[in-house]
C-alpha positions, 0 to 999 in steps of 0.5 A, spaced: 820 207 556 815 211 553 818 217 557 825 215 554 822 215 547 819 222 548 825 225 550 829 222 544 834 218 548 838 216 542 839 224 540 841 225 547 846 220 547 849 223 541 849 230 544 852 227 551 857 223 547 859 230 543 860 234 549 864 228 553 869 227 546 870 234 546 873 234 553 876 227 553 878 226 546 881 233 544 882 238 550 885 233 556 890 229 551 893 236 548 893 239 555 888 245 554 887 249 560 880 247 562 876 249 568 871 244 570 873 237 574 869 231 572 863 233 576 863 240 573 863 236 566 857 232 568 853 238 570 854 241 564 852 235 560 846 234 565 844 241 564 844 241 556 840 234 556 835 237 561 834 243 556 834 238 550 829 234 553 824 239 555 825 242 548 823 235 545 817 234 550 814 241 548 815 240 541 811 233 541 806 237 546 804 242 540 805 238 534 800 232 536 795 234 530 801 234 525 804 228 528 797 224 528 798 225 520 805 225 519 807 219 524 801 217 528 804 210 530 809 215 534 805 219 538 805 219 545 802 225 548 795 223 549 796 216 548 802 213 553 803 220 556 798 225 559 799 232 556 799 234 564 804 230 565 808 232 559 807 239 561 810 237 568 816 234 565 817 240 561 817 245 566 821 241 571 827 239 566 827 247 564 828 249 571 833 243 573 837 245 567 837 253 568 839 252 575 845 247 574 847 253 568 846 258 574 851 254 578 856 252 573 856 260 571 858 262 578 863 256 578 867 258 573 866 266 575 862 268 568 856 269 571 854 272 564 854 265 561 848 263 565 844 267 560 846 262 555 841 257 558 836 261 559 836 263 551 836 256 549 830 254 554 827 260 551 829 259 544 826 251 544 819 254 547 819 259 542 821 255 536 816 250 538 810 255 539 812 260 533 818 259 529 817 252 527 811 255 523 815 260 519 819 259 513 826 257 514 826 261 521 825 255 525 830 251 521 835 256 522 834 257 530 834 250 532 840 248 528 844 254 531 841 251 538 844 244 536 851 248 534 851 251 541 851 244 544 858 243 542 860 250 543 858 251 550 863 246 552 868 251 550 865 257 553 865 253 560 872 250 559 876 254 555 874 261 555 874 262 563 881 259 563 884 264 558 890 268 560 896 272 557 900 266 556 895 261 553 891 265 549 893 263 542 893 255 544 886 256 548 883 260 541 886 254 537 882 249 541 876 254 541 876 254 533 876 247 532 870 247 536 867 252 532 868 248 526 865 242 529 859 247 531 858 249 524 858 242 521 853 240 526 849 247 524 849 245 517 848 238 518 842 239 522 839 245 517 839 240 511 836 235 516 830 240 518 829 241 511 828 234 509 823 233 515 819 239 513 818 236 506 817 229 509 812 232 513 808 237 509 801 233 509 801 234 517 804 241 517 799 243 512 793 241 515 796 244 522 796 251 518 804 251 518 808 255 513 814 251 512 818 252 506 815 246 502 808 249 503 810 256 501 814 254 495 812 247 493 815 240 494 819 240 488 822 247 489 824 245 496 827 239 494 832 243 490 833 248 496 835 241 500 840 239 494 843 246 494 843 246 502 846 239 502 852 242 498 854 246 504 856 241 509 859 237 503 863 243 501 865 245 508 868 238 510 872 237 503 875 244 504 877 242 512 880 236 509 884 239 504 886 245 508 888 242 515 888 234 514 891 232 507 898 230 511 894 225 516 892 219 512 888 216 517 884 222 518 883 223 510 881 216 509 876 216 515 873 223 513 873 220 506 869 214 507 865 216 513 863 223 512 864 225 505 862 219 501 855 219 505 854 226 504 855 226 497 850 220 497 845 224 501 846 230 496 845 225 490 839 222 493 836 229 495 837 231 488 832 225 486 828 224 492 820 224 490 817 220 496 816 221 504 820 215 504 826 218 500 826 224 505 826 220 511 832 216 509 836 222 508 834 224 515 836 218 518 843 218 514 844 225 516 843 223 523 848 217 522 853 223 519 852 227 525 855 221 529 861 219 525 862 227 525 863 227 532 867 220 533 872 224 528 874 227 535 878 221 536 882 222 530 886 228 533 892 224 536 893 223 529 891 230 527 895 234 532 901 229 533 
């Protein structure tokens, strides 16, 4: 169980759910041309989860000092799992993820896609080692990786199957994936900012230079509020532009995504304590899940 907590198994389930719903709730029901069979899809999910797990592990290894201040009860490295074993798992999961990525790239005839797995592996390590300590840079990079975890399904399922006859429909589905990737990017960016404000004490002790350390907690809260308007405004635009004729979808988005995002923005404007920012972070994770589950609505949206 300690290992599962180390690799953030709940977050991994959300990633796997997102990739599977893209294929089985969106692409297959609407007869998109796809490249991977069920085994190939399982490999793509496995590769993504291996790299994500490795990223969580190296982040915990390098963040022990910070976490001992911010959340000492959740520190596993050095207590429940030795640093040596954690490094071994980090290396093994990276190697497995990259090797699977190499095979998948060969399988779909797009060898250049192999670079995506190498890039993600490198970014997750560089993020934990260097970028996390830089104002906003680390927040943006890790959020891009989160968005890519959705978009990568399109790279391996849709793009290799494009031909002259299906180009328009394939690009249509890829645009939907891009919209969801942007949603995931903005939600995670807001969450990263909230976590930085929550963790300011430990980050300061570790000599990091996150946004709240650079400009102060109060100014960072104002930035958090402003950035929280991005997914809120984007979702409202998406609903009013594409879904306004689909009452089931409109109700779902209003109740399960827009209303929570509006509440989060209000809370971000008035948040003061570590508990406030932790609650914002947890709510954003819930909104990420409800956003992913909205893929189940496409039988109503595209009917």
